[in-house]
PASEGU-82396 format. One record per residue (C-alpha): residue number from 1; residue in one letter; x, y, z. Coordinates in pm, 1 decimal. Layout:
# PASEGU-82396
+-----+--------+----------+----------+----------+
| num | residu |     east |    north |       up |
+-----+--------+----------+----------+----------+
| NUM |      A |        X |        Y |        Z |
...
+-----+--------+----------+----------+----------+
//
This chain:
# PASEGU-82396
+-----+--------+----------+----------+----------+
| num | residu |     east |    north |       up |
+-----+--------+----------+----------+----------+
|   1 |      M |   8036.0 |  10449.0 |   9214.1 |
|   2 |      S |   8404.0 |  10443.7 |   9117.0 |
|   3 |      L |   8616.6 |  10740.4 |   9218.9 |
|   4 |      L |   8817.4 |  10708.4 |   8896.4 |
|   5 |      E |   8716.6 |  10522.6 |   8582.9 |
|   6 |      I |   8921.8 |  10513.5 |   8265.6 |
|   7 |      K |   8703.9 |  10390.7 |   7979.7 |
|   8 |      N |   8849.3 |  10259.7 |   7652.0 |
|   9 |      Y |   9121.4 |  10523.6 |   7651.2 |
|  10 |      S |   9368.1 |  10536.2 |   7361.8 |
|  11 |      M |   9647.9 |  10785.0 |   7305.1 |
|  12 |      S |   9916.0 |  10832.3 |   7038.4 |
|  13 |      F |  10225.4 |  11041.0 |   6972.8 |
|  14 |      R |  10249.1 |  11244.2 |   6654.7 |
|  15 |      C |  10610.7 |  11240.8 |   6531.9 |
|  16 |      E |  10781.8 |  11347.8 |   6209.9 |
|  17 |      S |  10809.2 |  10983.7 |   6107.7 |
|  18 |      G |  10442.6 |  10905.8 |   6176.2 |
|  19 |      I |  10178.2 |  10851.0 |   6442.8 |
|  20 |      Y |  10250.6 |  10584.7 |   6703.9 |
|  21 |      N |  10005.7 |  10431.6 |   6947.4 |
|  22 |      A |  10121.4 |  10458.0 |   7309.8 |
|  23 |      L |   9811.0 |  10348.7 |   7502.4 |
|  24 |      N |   9550.1 |  10118.8 |   7349.6 |
|  25 |      N |   9195.5 |  10078.8 |   7477.9 |
|  26 |      I |   9287.8 |  10119.5 |   7845.8 |
|  27 |      S |   9008.8 |  10054.7 |   8096.6 |
|  28 |      L |   9074.5 |  10082.5 |   8468.9 |
|  29 |      S |   8865.8 |  10175.0 |   8772.0 |
|  30 |      I |   8950.6 |  10271.8 |   9129.1 |
|  31 |      E |   8694.3 |  10253.1 |   9406.0 |
|  32 |      P |   8698.4 |  10483.5 |   9709.7 |
|  33 |      K |   8934.6 |  10365.3 |   9984.7 |
|  34 |      S |   9119.6 |  10118.8 |   9761.3 |
|  35 |      M |   9472.0 |  10066.3 |   9628.4 |
|  36 |      V |   9493.4 |   9958.3 |   9265.2 |
|  37 |      A |   9826.4 |   9856.2 |   9114.9 |
|  38 |      L |   9948.4 |   9904.1 |   8759.0 |
|  39 |      V |  10248.8 |   9680.8 |   8691.7 |
|  40 |      G |  10474.6 |   9594.2 |   8400.2 |
|  41 |      E |  10822.0 |   9640.7 |   8255.0 |
|  42 |      S |  10975.1 |   9983.6 |   8199.8 |
|  43 |      G |  10832.5 |  10155.4 |   7893.5 |
|  44 |      C |  10502.0 |   9966.6 |   7891.3 |
|  45 |      G |  10290.3 |  10280.0 |   7947.1 |
|  46 |      K |  10237.6 |  10288.8 |   8324.8 |
|  47 |      S |  10360.9 |  10644.3 |   8381.5 |
|  48 |      M |  10194.6 |  10763.6 |   8061.1 |
|  49 |      T |   9863.9 |  10639.1 |   8202.3 |
|  50 |      A |   9926.0 |  10847.0 |   8514.6 |
|  51 |      M |  10013.6 |  11153.2 |   8308.1 |
|  52 |      S |   9695.0 |  11101.1 |   8105.4 |
|  53 |      I |   9487.3 |  11117.1 |   8423.5 |
|  54 |      L |   9658.7 |  11442.3 |   8522.3 |
|  55 |      R |   9654.6 |  11570.9 |   8163.5 |
|  56 |      L |  10026.6 |  11637.6 |   8170.8 |
|  57 |      L |  10106.0 |  11479.2 |   7834.8 |
|  58 |      P |  10369.8 |  11607.7 |   7589.9 |
|  59 |      K |  10254.9 |  11851.8 |   7323.6 |
|  60 |      N |  10273.8 |  11588.4 |   7050.7 |
|  61 |      A |  10032.9 |  11356.3 |   7234.3 |
|  62 |      V |   9693.5 |  11295.0 |   7073.2 |
|  63 |      V |   9398.2 |  11146.0 |   7260.1 |
|  64 |      N |   9223.8 |  10914.7 |   7015.5 |
|  65 |      S |   8928.5 |  10789.3 |   7217.5 |
|  66 |      G |   8787.3 |  10718.8 |   7559.5 |
|  67 |      E |   8697.6 |  10893.9 |   7881.9 |
|  68 |      I |   8868.5 |  10955.3 |   8215.8 |
|  69 |      I |   8592.7 |  11001.9 |   8472.1 |
|  70 |      F |   8699.7 |  11134.2 |   8812.4 |
|  71 |      D |   8440.6 |  11195.3 |   9082.0 |
|  72 |      G |   8169.0 |  11197.6 |   8815.4 |
|  73 |      I |   8346.1 |  11442.6 |   8579.5 |
|  74 |      N |   8520.0 |  11360.4 |   8250.8 |
|  75 |      L |   8863.4 |  11517.1 |   8298.3 |
|  76 |      L |   8922.8 |  11520.9 |   7923.2 |
|  77 |      T |   8645.9 |  11781.4 |   7881.4 |
|  78 |      L |   8777.6 |  12028.2 |   8140.5 |
|  79 |      K |   8942.2 |  12356.2 |   8046.8 |
|  80 |      N |   9305.4 |  12399.0 |   8154.2 |
|  81 |      S |   9202.8 |  12641.2 |   8429.5 |
|  82 |      E |   8955.4 |  12385.7 |   8563.6 |
|  83 |      M |   9208.8 |  12103.7 |   8541.0 |
|  84 |      N |   9457.9 |  12312.3 |   8740.4 |
|  85 |      K |   9215.2 |  12299.3 |   9032.6 |
|  86 |      V |   9211.8 |  11919.8 |   9015.3 |
|  87 |      R |   9588.5 |  11862.9 |   8995.6 |
|  88 |      G |   9755.2 |  11865.4 |   9333.6 |
|  89 |      N |   9426.5 |  11926.8 |   9511.1 |
|  90 |      K |   9187.7 |  11643.9 |   9429.0 |
|  91 |      I |   9447.7 |  11425.7 |   9255.7 |
|  92 |      A |   9801.3 |  11432.1 |   9394.3 |
|  93 |      L |  10112.8 |  11281.1 |   9239.1 |
|  94 |      I |  10398.0 |  11115.7 |   9424.4 |
|  95 |      P |  10667.5 |  11121.5 |   9153.0 |
|  96 |      Q |  10938.2 |  10863.7 |   9091.2 |
|  97 |      D |  11234.9 |  11063.0 |   9217.2 |
|  98 |      P |  11199.1 |  11210.8 |   9567.7 |
|  99 |      M |  11547.5 |  11362.0 |   9539.2 |
| 100 |      T |  11442.4 |  11617.8 |   9277.9 |
| 101 |      S |  11074.5 |  11665.8 |   9362.3 |
| 102 |      L |  11120.2 |  11922.4 |   9638.6 |
| 103 |      N |  11238.6 |  12280.3 |   9587.5 |
| 104 |      P |  11588.7 |  12299.3 |   9742.2 |
| 105 |      L |  11553.2 |  12674.3 |   9810.4 |
| 106 |      Y |  11254.4 |  12647.1 |  10045.9 |
| 107 |      T |  11204.4 |  12471.1 |  10376.6 |
| 108 |      I |  10975.1 |  12170.6 |  10407.0 |
| 109 |      G |  10741.6 |  12389.9 |  10614.4 |
| 110 |      N |  10723.9 |  12660.0 |  10347.6 |
| 111 |      Q |  10642.4 |  12405.2 |  10079.4 |
| 112 |      L |  10371.7 |  12244.5 |  10292.0 |
| 113 |      L |  10219.3 |  12582.0 |  10381.2 |
| 114 |      E |  10207.5 |  12678.1 |  10014.4 |
| 115 |      V |   9980.3 |  12378.2 |   9957.2 |
| 116 |      I |   9767.5 |  12424.1 |  10269.5 |
| 117 |      L |   9714.1 |  12800.1 |  10226.0 |
| 118 |      K |   9549.3 |  12745.6 |   9889.5 |
| 119 |      D |   9244.0 |  12709.7 |  10111.2 |
| 120 |      K |   9162.9 |  13077.2 |  10167.6 |
| 121 |      N |   8947.7 |  12996.6 |  10471.5 |
| 122 |      I |   9232.8 |  12863.7 |  10684.4 |
| 123 |      S |   9439.1 |  13085.6 |  10915.0 |
| 124 |      K |   9819.2 |  13085.8 |  10917.5 |
| 125 |      K |   9823.9 |  12927.7 |  11264.5 |
| 126 |      D |   9581.0 |  12651.2 |  11165.7 |
| 127 |      A |   9786.1 |  12592.8 |  10851.1 |
| 128 |      E |  10101.9 |  12549.4 |  11058.6 |
| 129 |      N |   9920.5 |  12305.2 |  11286.8 |
| 130 |      K |   9801.4 |  12108.4 |  10984.1 |
| 131 |      A |  10156.6 |  12098.3 |  10847.2 |
| 132 |      V |  10274.9 |  11939.6 |  11171.7 |
| 133 |      E |   9975.9 |  11701.0 |  11163.8 |
| 134 |      V |  10049.2 |  11565.6 |  10815.8 |
| 135 |      L |  10418.2 |  11519.5 |  10898.2 |
| 136 |      D |  10307.6 |  11321.7 |  11204.2 |
| 137 |      I |  10081.7 |  11105.0 |  10985.8 |
| 138 |      V |  10373.8 |  11012.3 |  10760.1 |
| 139 |      K |  10579.8 |  10934.1 |  11070.6 |
| 140 |      I |  10843.3 |  11206.2 |  11045.3 |
| 141 |      P |  10987.3 |  11240.4 |  11398.5 |
| 142 |      Q |  10998.8 |  11581.8 |  11570.3 |
| 143 |      A |  10757.4 |  11706.6 |  11306.4 |
| 144 |      K |  10740.5 |  12064.0 |  11435.4 |
| 145 |      E |  11117.9 |  12100.6 |  11426.8 |
| 146 |      K |  11141.0 |  11942.3 |  11082.0 |
| 147 |      L |  10928.9 |  12222.0 |  10931.0 |
| 148 |      S |  11239.0 |  12441.9 |  10932.8 |
| 149 |      F |  11455.0 |  12181.8 |  10755.5 |
| 150 |      Y |  11557.2 |  12214.2 |  10391.3 |
| 151 |      P |  11522.1 |  11915.2 |  10154.8 |
| 152 |      H |  11898.4 |  11848.7 |  10154.5 |
| 153 |      E |  11874.4 |  11783.1 |  10528.5 |
| 154 |      F |  11634.0 |  11493.3 |  10467.1 |
| 155 |      S |  11729.6 |  11141.5 |  10362.3 |
| 156 |      G |  11569.0 |  10987.2 |  10052.5 |
| 157 |      G |  11305.4 |  10811.3 |  10260.0 |
| 158 |      M |  11227.8 |  11129.8 |  10456.0 |
| 159 |      K |  11193.9 |  11325.5 |  10131.5 |
| 160 |      Q |  10943.4 |  11069.0 |  10004.9 |
| 161 |      R |  10746.4 |  11101.9 |  10328.9 |
| 162 |      A |  10743.5 |  11479.9 |  10291.1 |
| 163 |      I |  10601.6 |  11446.7 |   9938.8 |
| 164 |      I |  10329.5 |  11213.6 |  10069.4 |
| 165 |      A |  10258.0 |  11471.3 |  10341.3 |
| 166 |      M |  10199.5 |  11734.0 |  10070.6 |
| 167 |      A |   9940.3 |  11509.4 |   9908.5 |
| 168 |      L |   9766.5 |  11478.5 |  10245.4 |
| 169 |      A |   9790.9 |  11852.5 |  10304.8 |
| 170 |      A |   9590.6 |  11909.6 |   9987.6 |
| 171 |      N |   9317.7 |  11666.1 |  10105.7 |
| 172 |      A |   9351.0 |  11475.2 |   9777.7 |
| 173 |      K |   9090.4 |  11207.1 |   9713.6 |
| 174 |      L |   9329.3 |  11014.6 |   9487.7 |
| 175 |      I |   9704.6 |  10974.5 |   9517.1 |
| 176 |      I |   9897.5 |  10852.5 |   9213.6 |
| 177 |      A |  10212.3 |  10689.5 |   9349.6 |
| 178 |      D |  10449.1 |  10650.1 |   9054.6 |
| 179 |      E |  10720.7 |  10404.7 |   9160.2 |
| 180 |      P |  10721.2 |  10551.4 |   9515.6 |
| 181 |      T |  10992.2 |  10314.7 |   9641.3 |
| 182 |      T |  11245.2 |  10364.7 |   9359.7 |
| 183 |      A |  11605.0 |  10413.2 |   9483.6 |
| 184 |      L |  11508.8 |  10333.6 |   9844.6 |
| 185 |      D |  11647.5 |  10039.2 |  10038.3 |
| 186 |      V |  11423.4 |   9746.7 |  10129.1 |
| 187 |      T |  11352.1 |   9858.8 |  10486.3 |
| 188 |      I |  11252.2 |  10209.7 |  10377.6 |
| 189 |      Q |  11040.4 |  10066.4 |  10094.2 |
| 190 |      A |  10832.5 |   9874.2 |  10347.6 |
| 191 |      Q |  10795.0 |  10184.5 |  10564.4 |
| 192 |      I |  10673.2 |  10395.7 |  10272.2 |
| 193 |      M |  10424.8 |  10128.0 |  10165.4 |
| 194 |      N |  10296.9 |  10092.9 |  10522.0 |
| 195 |      I |  10236.5 |  10468.8 |  10532.4 |
| 196 |      L |  10043.7 |  10459.0 |  10204.1 |
| 197 |      N |   9840.0 |  10164.5 |  10329.1 |
| 198 |      D |   9758.0 |  10348.1 |  10654.2 |
| 199 |      I |   9646.2 |  10651.7 |  10453.7 |
| 200 |      K |   9414.0 |  10429.6 |  10251.0 |
| 201 |      E |   9274.2 |  10248.3 |  10554.4 |
| 202 |      H |   9239.4 |  10535.7 |  10801.3 |
| 203 |      L |   9184.9 |  10842.1 |  10581.0 |
| 204 |      G |   8994.2 |  10670.8 |  10299.6 |
| 205 |      T |   9225.9 |  10804.1 |  10028.0 |
| 206 |      S |   9235.5 |  10598.5 |   9708.3 |
| 207 |      I |   9575.1 |  10512.7 |   9561.3 |
| 208 |      L |   9690.8 |  10421.4 |   9212.5 |
| 209 |      L |  10018.8 |  10238.1 |   9270.6 |
| 210 |      I |  10249.0 |  10223.5 |   8968.7 |
| 211 |      S |  10528.0 |   9975.1 |   9019.2 |
| 212 |      H |  10735.7 |   9691.2 |   8880.7 |
| 213 |      E |  10790.8 |   9549.6 |   9230.7 |
| 214 |      L |  10547.7 |   9257.8 |   9225.8 |
| 215 |      N |  10634.0 |   9151.8 |   9579.6 |
| 216 |      L |  10536.9 |   9491.9 |   9719.3 |
| 217 |      V |  10229.3 |   9512.2 |   9501.6 |
| 218 |      G |  10106.1 |   9174.7 |   9619.2 |
| 219 |      Q |  10127.1 |   9272.9 |   9983.8 |
| 220 |      Y |   9940.8 |   9602.3 |   9964.3 |
| 221 |      S |   9714.5 |   9636.2 |   9659.4 |
| 222 |      D |   9351.4 |   9531.7 |   9630.4 |
| 223 |      E |   9362.6 |   9487.1 |   9252.4 |
| 224 |      I |   9640.4 |   9431.5 |   9000.5 |
| 225 |      N |   9641.8 |   9549.4 |   8639.1 |
| 226 |      V |   9922.3 |   9405.9 |   8425.8 |
| 227 |      M |  10030.8 |   9630.6 |   8139.5 |
| 228 |      Y |  10229.3 |   9529.5 |   7833.7 |
| 229 |      S |  10314.0 |   9755.9 |   7541.2 |
| 230 |      G |  10034.4 |  10003.5 |   7604.5 |
| 231 |      R |   9761.2 |   9748.6 |   7684.1 |
| 232 |      I |   9623.3 |   9609.9 |   8008.2 |
| 233 |      V |   9652.7 |   9237.9 |   7941.3 |
| 234 |      E |   9526.9 |   9107.6 |   8275.8 |
| 235 |      K |   9318.3 |   9247.7 |   8560.2 |
| 236 |      A |   9232.5 |   9068.0 |   8884.0 |
| 237 |      S |   9217.3 |   9101.4 |   9259.1 |
| 238 |      S |   9557.7 |   9065.3 |   9417.8 |
| 239 |      K |   9460.2 |   8729.2 |   9565.3 |
| 240 |      Q |   9328.1 |   8597.6 |   9230.3 |
| 241 |      F |   9634.5 |   8718.5 |   9044.5 |
| 242 |      F |   9889.3 |   8545.0 |   9263.8 |
| 243 |      Q |   9684.3 |   8226.5 |   9300.3 |
| 244 |      N |   9591.2 |   8191.9 |   8934.4 |
| 245 |      P |   9775.3 |   8417.2 |   8687.6 |
| 246 |      L |   9638.8 |   8366.7 |   8336.8 |
| 247 |      H |   9823.7 |   8571.6 |   8078.3 |
| 248 |      P |  10159.0 |   8421.3 |   7966.3 |
| 249 |      Y |  10322.4 |   8756.5 |   8039.2 |
| 250 |      S |  10184.6 |   8761.6 |   8394.5 |
| 251 |      I |  10303.9 |   8405.8 |   8450.3 |
| 252 |      A |  10649.7 |   8495.5 |   8315.6 |
| 253 |      L |  10672.3 |   8798.6 |   8545.9 |
| 254 |      L |  10587.1 |   8588.7 |   8849.1 |
| 255 |      N |  10826.2 |   8312.2 |   8745.3 |
| 256 |      S |  11108.2 |   8565.4 |   8734.7 |
| 257 |      L |  11074.2 |   8642.4 |   9106.8 |
| 258 |      P |  11347.1 |   8492.3 |   9329.6 |
| 259 |      A |  11081.0 |   8361.6 |   9571.1 |
| 260 |      N |  10940.6 |   8146.3 |   9291.6 |
| 261 |      N |  11283.5 |   7996.6 |   9211.2 |
| 262 |      P |  11412.1 |   7883.0 |   9552.2 |
| 263 |      D |  11613.1 |   7589.0 |   9416.8 |
| 264 |      N |  11752.8 |   7753.8 |   9106.8 |
| 265 |      N |  12070.4 |   7960.7 |   9108.4 |
| 266 |      R |  11961.7 |   8143.5 |   8792.6 |
| 267 |      L |  11642.9 |   8347.4 |   8770.0 |
| 268 |      K |  11402.8 |   8273.5 |   8487.4 |
| 269 |      I |  11391.5 |   8549.4 |   8230.5 |
| 270 |      I |  11150.0 |   8658.4 |   7960.0 |
| 271 |      E |  11335.4 |   8616.4 |   7632.5 |
| 272 |      G |  11352.2 |   8916.9 |   7402.6 |
| 273 |      Q |  11279.4 |   9283.3 |   7468.0 |
| 274 |      P |  10956.7 |   9480.9 |   7508.6 |
| 275 |      P |  10867.1 |   9644.1 |   7175.8 |
| 276 |      S |  10893.6 |  10018.2 |   7124.1 |
| 277 |      I |  10579.9 |  10205.0 |   7021.0 |
| 278 |      Q |  10735.6 |  10247.2 |   6674.4 |
| 279 |      E |  10757.4 |   9871.4 |   6625.2 |
| 280 |      N |  10478.1 |   9729.5 |   6411.5 |
| 281 |      I |  10367.6 |   9389.0 |   6545.0 |
| 282 |      S |  10067.7 |   9204.3 |   6404.1 |
| 283 |      G |   9827.3 |   9052.5 |   6654.2 |
| 284 |      C |   9905.6 |   9030.4 |   7024.0 |
| 285 |      R |  10210.1 |   9246.4 |   7091.9 |
| 286 |      F |  10348.3 |   8985.0 |   7330.8 |
| 287 |      N |  10345.4 |   8709.3 |   7068.0 |
| 288 |      P |  10716.5 |   8741.8 |   6965.1 |
| 289 |      R |  10817.9 |   8661.6 |   7325.3 |
| 290 |      C |  10537.6 |   8421.8 |   7416.3 |
| 291 |      E |  10616.5 |   8053.1 |   7466.2 |
| 292 |      Q |  10249.9 |   7964.1 |   7408.8 |
| 293 |      M |  10197.0 |   8165.9 |   7091.2 |
| 294 |      I |   9944.6 |   8006.8 |   6853.1 |
| 295 |      D |  10053.1 |   8056.0 |   6492.5 |
| 296 |      K |   9805.3 |   8223.4 |   6255.2 |
| 297 |      I |   9594.9 |   8335.2 |   6551.4 |
| 298 |      C |   9807.1 |   8526.5 |   6803.6 |
| 299 |      N |  10011.4 |   8691.1 |   6528.4 |
| 300 |      V |   9712.2 |   8797.0 |   6319.1 |
| 301 |      K |   9471.8 |   8994.5 |   6539.7 |
| 302 |      S |   9485.6 |   9138.4 |   6891.0 |
| 303 |      P |   9266.3 |   8950.3 |   7140.7 |
| 304 |      C |   8986.3 |   9124.6 |   7331.2 |
| 305 |      S |   8953.3 |   9132.3 |   7707.2 |
| 306 |      K |   8747.1 |   8844.5 |   7843.0 |
| 307 |      E |   8618.7 |   8783.6 |   8196.6 |
| 308 |      I |   8735.1 |   8433.7 |   8289.3 |
| 309 |      A |   8616.6 |   8445.0 |   8651.7 |
| 310 |      P |   8427.4 |   8715.8 |   8844.0 |
| 311 |      G |   8647.7 |   9025.5 |   8832.1 |
| 312 |      H |   8931.4 |   8842.9 |   8651.5 |
| 313 |      F |   8990.8 |   8967.3 |   8295.4 |
| 314 |      V |   9255.8 |   8863.2 |   8045.0 |
| 315 |      E |   9349.2 |   8946.4 |   7685.1 |
| 316 |      C |   9472.4 |   8614.4 |   7548.2 |
| 317 |      Y |   9358.1 |   8366.3 |   7282.1 |
| 318 |      L |   9440.2 |   8075.0 |   7514.0 |
| 319 |      Y |   9108.3 |   8153.4 |   7684.8 |
| 320 |      Q |   8907.9 |   8248.8 |   7376.7 |
| 321 |      I |   8936.5 |   7952.9 |   7137.2 |
+-----+--------+----------+----------+----------+
//
């Protein structure tokens, strides 16, 4: 049984100028003890998918259809008071910016204890011991001493570790890591990803990894979901995806990586810009940028998802005609 399953989920924004689709027929599942990646260009809907899971959408957001099943419960049916017990406890978020995600007025220890002491059955001493334990897990040196540090005394990488520690302190079953390596240098990125991978392997915590760093994603995730303009256009195991990408957008993303252009001084680019949600495009929303677009097919109707190989799905007419 999947820990999280998003089924045919669609969401729009209601604006003065009209209603605009932001997420279209999203389906995604995360098994226990797995890391699933959601990748794509900025503005494609990755973070909005995460906010949908946590039900932290703007007031003008409208859920059109679908279900978000977590641990056997449809989160979309919960009252706000019930959802508050899920956020931060069962589902934890590692936000994009570690610099602004910690309260500058409180020590790291105070912020960890606030999370741990939500469990009324734990003593203050045991809570302090657990705070040290989770800082040890995320490899913060001199963990006991660091409890008295304020966020400004931590580097960016240490702040990100502290935020991961808070997710562990809450005993979350699912961690949503939204661009967890943004603004960190390459060495620290690898350290953060190794910590997340250890948490998955040794603690059994599931992770939804939102990223545009395909190299990182390929090393650590079990499954990759490629998102474009509010749709998941390809879904495959990490191994399948890198060995045999199918969707023209996926292929273009991979071709833009420096590792795939060792003899070329200029990186390959995807011509054009991703469409805004206000832009009306007939058919596949990638068709204006697609080098393999089939006239009077791709620009007429959106393709459906089709399983091309076991566990490998793609939305593209190249595999349906």
